[in-house]
C-alpha positions as CSV (number, residue, x, y, z in Angstrom):
1,M,3.5,-42.7,16.9
2,R,3.5,-41.7,20.6
3,T,4.3,-37.7,20.8
4,L,4.1,-34.7,23.1
5,T,2.0,-31.8,22.9
6,Q,1.4,-28.5,24.4
7,A,-1.3,-28.8,27.3
8,I,2.1,-30.0,29.0
9,L,5.6,-30.2,26.6
10,T,7.8,-27.2,28.0
11,R,11.6,-26.7,28.0
12,A,12.2,-29.3,30.3
13,A,10.7,-32.1,28.3
14,T,13.7,-32.4,26.6
15,L,14.9,-34.1,28.7
16,L,11.7,-36.3,27.9
17,A,11.3,-35.9,23.6
18,L,14.4,-38.1,23.8
19,G,12.7,-41.4,24.4
20,A,8.9,-40.1,23.9
21,F,9.2,-40.9,19.6
22,A,9.7,-44.3,19.8
23,C,7.2,-46.3,17.9
24,D,4.7,-48.9,19.9
25,A,4.4,-52.4,18.4
26,A,-0.1,-52.6,17.9
27,S,-1.4,-56.1,18.5
28,S,-4.1,-58.0,19.8
29,N,-1.4,-58.9,22.7
30,N,-0.1,-55.7,23.3
31,P,-2.5,-52.7,22.4
32,Q,-1.2,-48.8,21.9
33,P,-1.6,-47.4,25.4
34,T,-4.2,-45.0,25.3
35,R,-2.9,-43.1,28.5
36,Y,0.6,-42.1,29.1
37,G,3.1,-40.9,31.7
38,S,5.5,-38.9,32.5
39,I,8.3,-38.4,35.8
40,S,11.5,-36.4,35.2
41,V,14.2,-36.1,38.4
42,T,17.1,-34.1,37.2
43,S,20.9,-33.5,38.2
44,A,23.6,-31.1,37.1
45,S,27.3,-30.2,36.5
46,D,29.1,-27.9,38.4
47,G,27.5,-24.3,37.2
48,I,23.6,-25.8,35.6
49,T,20.8,-25.3,37.1
50,P,19.2,-28.2,36.5
51,F,15.1,-28.4,35.8
52,A,13.1,-29.0,39.0
53,P,11.0,-32.6,39.0
54,R,8.0,-33.0,37.0
55,A,5.3,-35.6,35.7
56,F,2.6,-36.0,33.6
57,F,-0.5,-37.9,33.3
58,Y,-2.6,-37.5,30.3
59,K,-4.2,-39.7,28.0
60,Y,-5.3,-38.7,24.4
61,A,-9.1,-36.7,24.0
62,S,-9.3,-37.6,19.9
63,S,-7.3,-39.7,17.8
64,T,-4.1,-38.2,15.8
65,S,-2.0,-38.3,13.6
66,A,1.8,-37.9,14.3
67,A,2.8,-34.3,15.7
68,C,7.0,-35.1,15.0
69,D,8.4,-37.7,12.3
70,E,12.2,-38.5,11.9
71,Y,13.7,-36.7,8.3
72,Q,17.2,-37.4,9.0
73,N,18.5,-40.6,10.6
74,N,22.8,-41.3,9.9
75,G,22.4,-44.0,13.3
76,T,23.1,-41.0,15.1
77,C,21.7,-38.4,15.3
78,R,17.9,-37.7,13.5
79,V,16.2,-34.1,12.7
80,W,12.9,-33.5,13.2
81,Q,10.2,-31.9,11.0
82,C,6.5,-31.2,13.5
83,D,3.4,-29.8,12.9
84,S,3.8,-27.3,15.8
85,S,-0.7,-27.3,14.2
86,V,-0.4,-29.9,17.6
87,Y,1.8,-28.9,19.7
88,S,-0.4,-25.5,19.6
89,N,-3.7,-27.4,20.1
90,S,-4.2,-28.4,23.7
91,Q,-7.3,-29.9,23.1
92,Q,-6.4,-32.9,22.6
93,V,-4.7,-33.9,25.4
94,T,-6.8,-35.1,27.9
95,V,-4.3,-34.2,31.4
96,L,-5.1,-37.2,34.1
97,S,-4.7,-37.6,38.3
98,A,-2.5,-39.8,39.3
99,G,-2.8,-39.5,43.1
100,A,0.5,-38.6,45.1
101,V,3.9,-39.3,43.4
102,G,6.6,-38.9,44.5
103,V,10.3,-40.5,44.2
104,S,12.8,-41.7,46.8
105,G,16.0,-42.4,47.1
106,A,17.2,-39.1,46.9
107,K,19.3,-36.6,49.3
108,Q,16.3,-35.0,49.7
109,A,12.7,-35.6,49.7
110,L,11.0,-35.3,46.0
111,D,6.9,-36.2,47.0
112,L,5.1,-34.7,43.5
113,T,3.2,-31.8,43.5
114,Q,-0.4,-31.1,41.4
115,D,-1.5,-27.7,40.3
116,S,-3.7,-25.6,38.6
117,T,-2.4,-26.8,34.1
118,G,-2.9,-30.6,35.7
119,S,1.1,-31.2,35.5
120,Y,3.6,-32.2,38.6
121,G,6.2,-29.8,39.8
122,L,7.4,-29.8,43.7
123,P,7.8,-26.2,44.0
124,G,10.5,-24.8,46.0
125,F,13.5,-26.5,44.9
126,D,16.9,-25.2,44.9
127,G,18.1,-27.1,42.0
128,A,20.9,-29.1,44.9
129,P,22.1,-32.6,43.4
130,L,19.8,-34.9,44.3
131,W,22.0,-38.3,44.1
132,D,25.9,-38.9,43.3
133,G,25.2,-42.0,41.1
134,G,25.0,-45.6,41.4
135,E,21.7,-44.4,44.1
136,T,18.8,-46.9,43.1
137,L,15.8,-43.9,42.3
138,T,12.0,-45.6,42.8
139,A,9.1,-43.2,41.5
140,N,5.8,-44.0,43.0
141,V,2.0,-43.5,41.7
142,A,-0.3,-44.3,44.3
143,G,-3.4,-44.5,41.4
144,S,-6.6,-42.6,40.7
145,T,-9.5,-43.3,39.0
146,D,-8.2,-41.7,35.8
147,Y,-4.3,-43.3,36.1
148,P,-4.0,-47.8,37.5
149,A,-1.2,-47.3,40.6
150,T,2.4,-47.7,39.0
151,T,6.0,-47.8,40.8
152,L,9.5,-47.8,38.2
153,S,12.6,-48.6,39.6
154,V,16.5,-47.0,38.1
155,Q,20.0,-46.4,39.3
156,A,20.9,-42.7,39.0
157,P,22.6,-41.4,35.9
158,A,26.7,-40.9,37.6
159,P,27.9,-37.8,37.0
160,L,28.7,-36.2,33.6
161,V,31.3,-33.4,32.6
162,V,31.4,-31.7,29.0
163,T,35.6,-31.2,28.1
164,A,34.5,-29.4,25.1
165,P,32.8,-26.7,23.6
166,E,32.8,-24.5,26.6
167,V,30.1,-22.3,26.9
168,P,30.7,-18.2,26.8
169,T,29.3,-16.1,29.8
170,D,27.7,-13.9,26.0
171,A,26.0,-14.9,22.6
172,W,27.2,-18.1,21.6
173,T,27.2,-19.0,17.8
174,I,26.8,-21.9,16.6
175,D,27.8,-21.4,12.7
176,T,25.7,-24.3,10.6
177,K,28.3,-24.4,7.6
178,T,30.8,-26.6,10.9
179,D,30.6,-29.2,11.8
180,F,29.8,-29.6,15.4
181,S,32.0,-31.0,18.0
182,V,31.2,-32.0,21.7
183,T,33.6,-34.1,23.9
184,W,33.5,-34.8,28.0
185,K,35.4,-37.2,29.8
186,P,33.6,-41.1,30.2
187,N,31.7,-41.7,33.3
188,G,30.3,-45.6,32.6
189,A,27.3,-44.2,30.7
190,N,27.1,-45.7,27.4
191,Y,25.6,-43.6,25.9
192,V,25.6,-40.0,26.1
193,F,22.1,-37.4,24.5
194,L,23.1,-34.5,22.5
195,A,19.0,-32.8,22.3
196,I,18.3,-29.2,20.5
197,T,14.8,-27.9,21.5
198,V,13.2,-25.3,18.9
199,E,11.2,-22.9,21.0
200,T,8.4,-21.0,18.3
201,P,5.6,-18.6,19.1
202,A,2.2,-19.6,19.1
203,L,-1.7,-19.2,20.4
204,Q,-2.3,-20.4,22.8
205,A,-5.6,-21.6,23.7
206,D,-6.6,-18.3,26.8
207,G,-6.0,-16.3,23.2
208,T,-2.6,-15.1,24.8
209,M,0.9,-15.1,23.1
210,G,3.2,-17.8,24.5
211,S,6.0,-20.7,23.0
212,N,5.2,-23.9,21.0
213,Y,8.3,-26.1,22.2
214,T,9.3,-29.3,19.4
215,P,12.3,-31.4,18.9
216,G,14.7,-29.6,16.2
217,L,18.3,-32.7,16.2
218,D,19.3,-35.8,18.7
219,C,21.6,-38.2,19.2
220,A,22.9,-40.6,20.6
221,F,26.7,-40.8,21.4
222,A,28.5,-43.9,21.9
223,G,29.5,-43.4,26.3
224,A,32.6,-44.7,26.2
225,S,34.1,-42.4,23.3
226,G,34.5,-39.3,25.0
227,Q,33.6,-37.5,22.0
228,G,30.2,-36.9,19.3
229,T,29.9,-34.6,16.0
230,V,26.3,-33.4,14.6
231,P,27.3,-33.4,11.0
232,A,27.1,-29.4,9.5
233,S,24.3,-31.1,7.4
234,Y,21.8,-31.9,10.0
235,L,21.8,-28.8,11.3
236,Q,21.1,-27.2,8.2
237,L,17.9,-28.4,8.7
238,L,17.4,-26.8,12.2
239,P,14.0,-24.2,11.6
240,K,15.4,-20.6,11.6
241,P,15.2,-18.0,11.7
242,P,17.8,-16.6,14.6
243,E,14.5,-13.7,15.3
244,L,11.2,-16.4,15.3
245,V,13.2,-18.7,16.2
246,A,14.3,-20.1,19.5
247,H,17.2,-23.6,20.4
248,A,17.7,-25.1,23.1
249,L,21.3,-27.3,23.4
250,D,21.6,-29.8,26.4
251,V,23.7,-32.8,26.7
252,L,23.3,-35.4,29.2
253,T,22.8,-39.1,30.2
254,F,19.8,-40.3,31.9
255,S,19.1,-43.7,33.6
256,T,15.0,-45.0,32.0
257,D,12.9,-47.6,33.2
258,E,9.3,-48.1,31.5
259,Q,6.3,-50.2,33.0
260,R,3.1,-51.1,30.5
261,I,-0.3,-51.8,32.8
262,G,-3.7,-52.3,30.9
263,D,-4.1,-49.4,28.1
264,S,-1.3,-47.2,30.5
265,D,3.0,-46.7,29.6
266,T,5.0,-44.6,32.3
267,E,8.7,-44.0,32.3
268,L,10.8,-42.8,35.1
269,R,13.5,-40.5,33.7
270,A,16.8,-39.7,35.6
271,N,18.0,-37.0,33.6
272,W,22.5,-35.7,34.3
273,L,22.9,-32.8,32.3
274,A,25.9,-31.4,31.6
275,L,25.7,-28.8,28.7
276,S,22.8,-26.7,29.2
277,A,22.5,-23.0,27.3
278,Q,20.7,-20.9,24.5
279,P,23.0,-20.1,21.3
280,T,21.9,-19.2,18.3
281,F,23.2,-21.6,15.4
282,Q,23.2,-19.4,12.3
């Protein structure tokens, strides 16, 4: 099972994690990938600062067990149980260089640069909308001796407007004893996704204290329905207490393309982020 580990998982990777736990059937004709690439670009509704474009290319340094497994799944929502020790061991992942990485078709040039951690980003990104919806976005990975050249394309998702809940300007507490509902204006997307990420304190490889980010819960609601509900019983399974655990709640839609070349598996994802908050679940 594919996982994202502490070496590459940040709050921004909430958006990648929605699809990062699909198991690939291994066979002699379709071997399990050993190298992975994730490219993510995001636009957001008014009042929300989107995550800057990011890309990660990596391989596992050794064979490891899955970091996260489904604990509950009702066909719409999934609750995850994660082994944070897997996420905290950055030695289990080797970050790779994939050469020049860029995304064309957006309103501005997205030429990503690799930083000292090995991940790719866009320094100075101001959060301006990257598309109106419907444009073709193409990612070009030049490739290197570590990672093959790859081209991927997606259709940019249309803007998504969440009509409820309204995120309060002060602290937001969500009661886990009642169902949690979200509504939106249908925008033609097949699905609208809700993701809750869990942040826990963790000792990093360099001996400093930092944070681990793991998936807690995600849901895929029918986009045309205009509404979705997370059962209270699922909310109650999220890690607590708030003194030790923080949560991030995102509602979004996205388009994705995935390419397999040899032993590499690369994904491009274009997200429209319609709600982003850090509530307390009690």
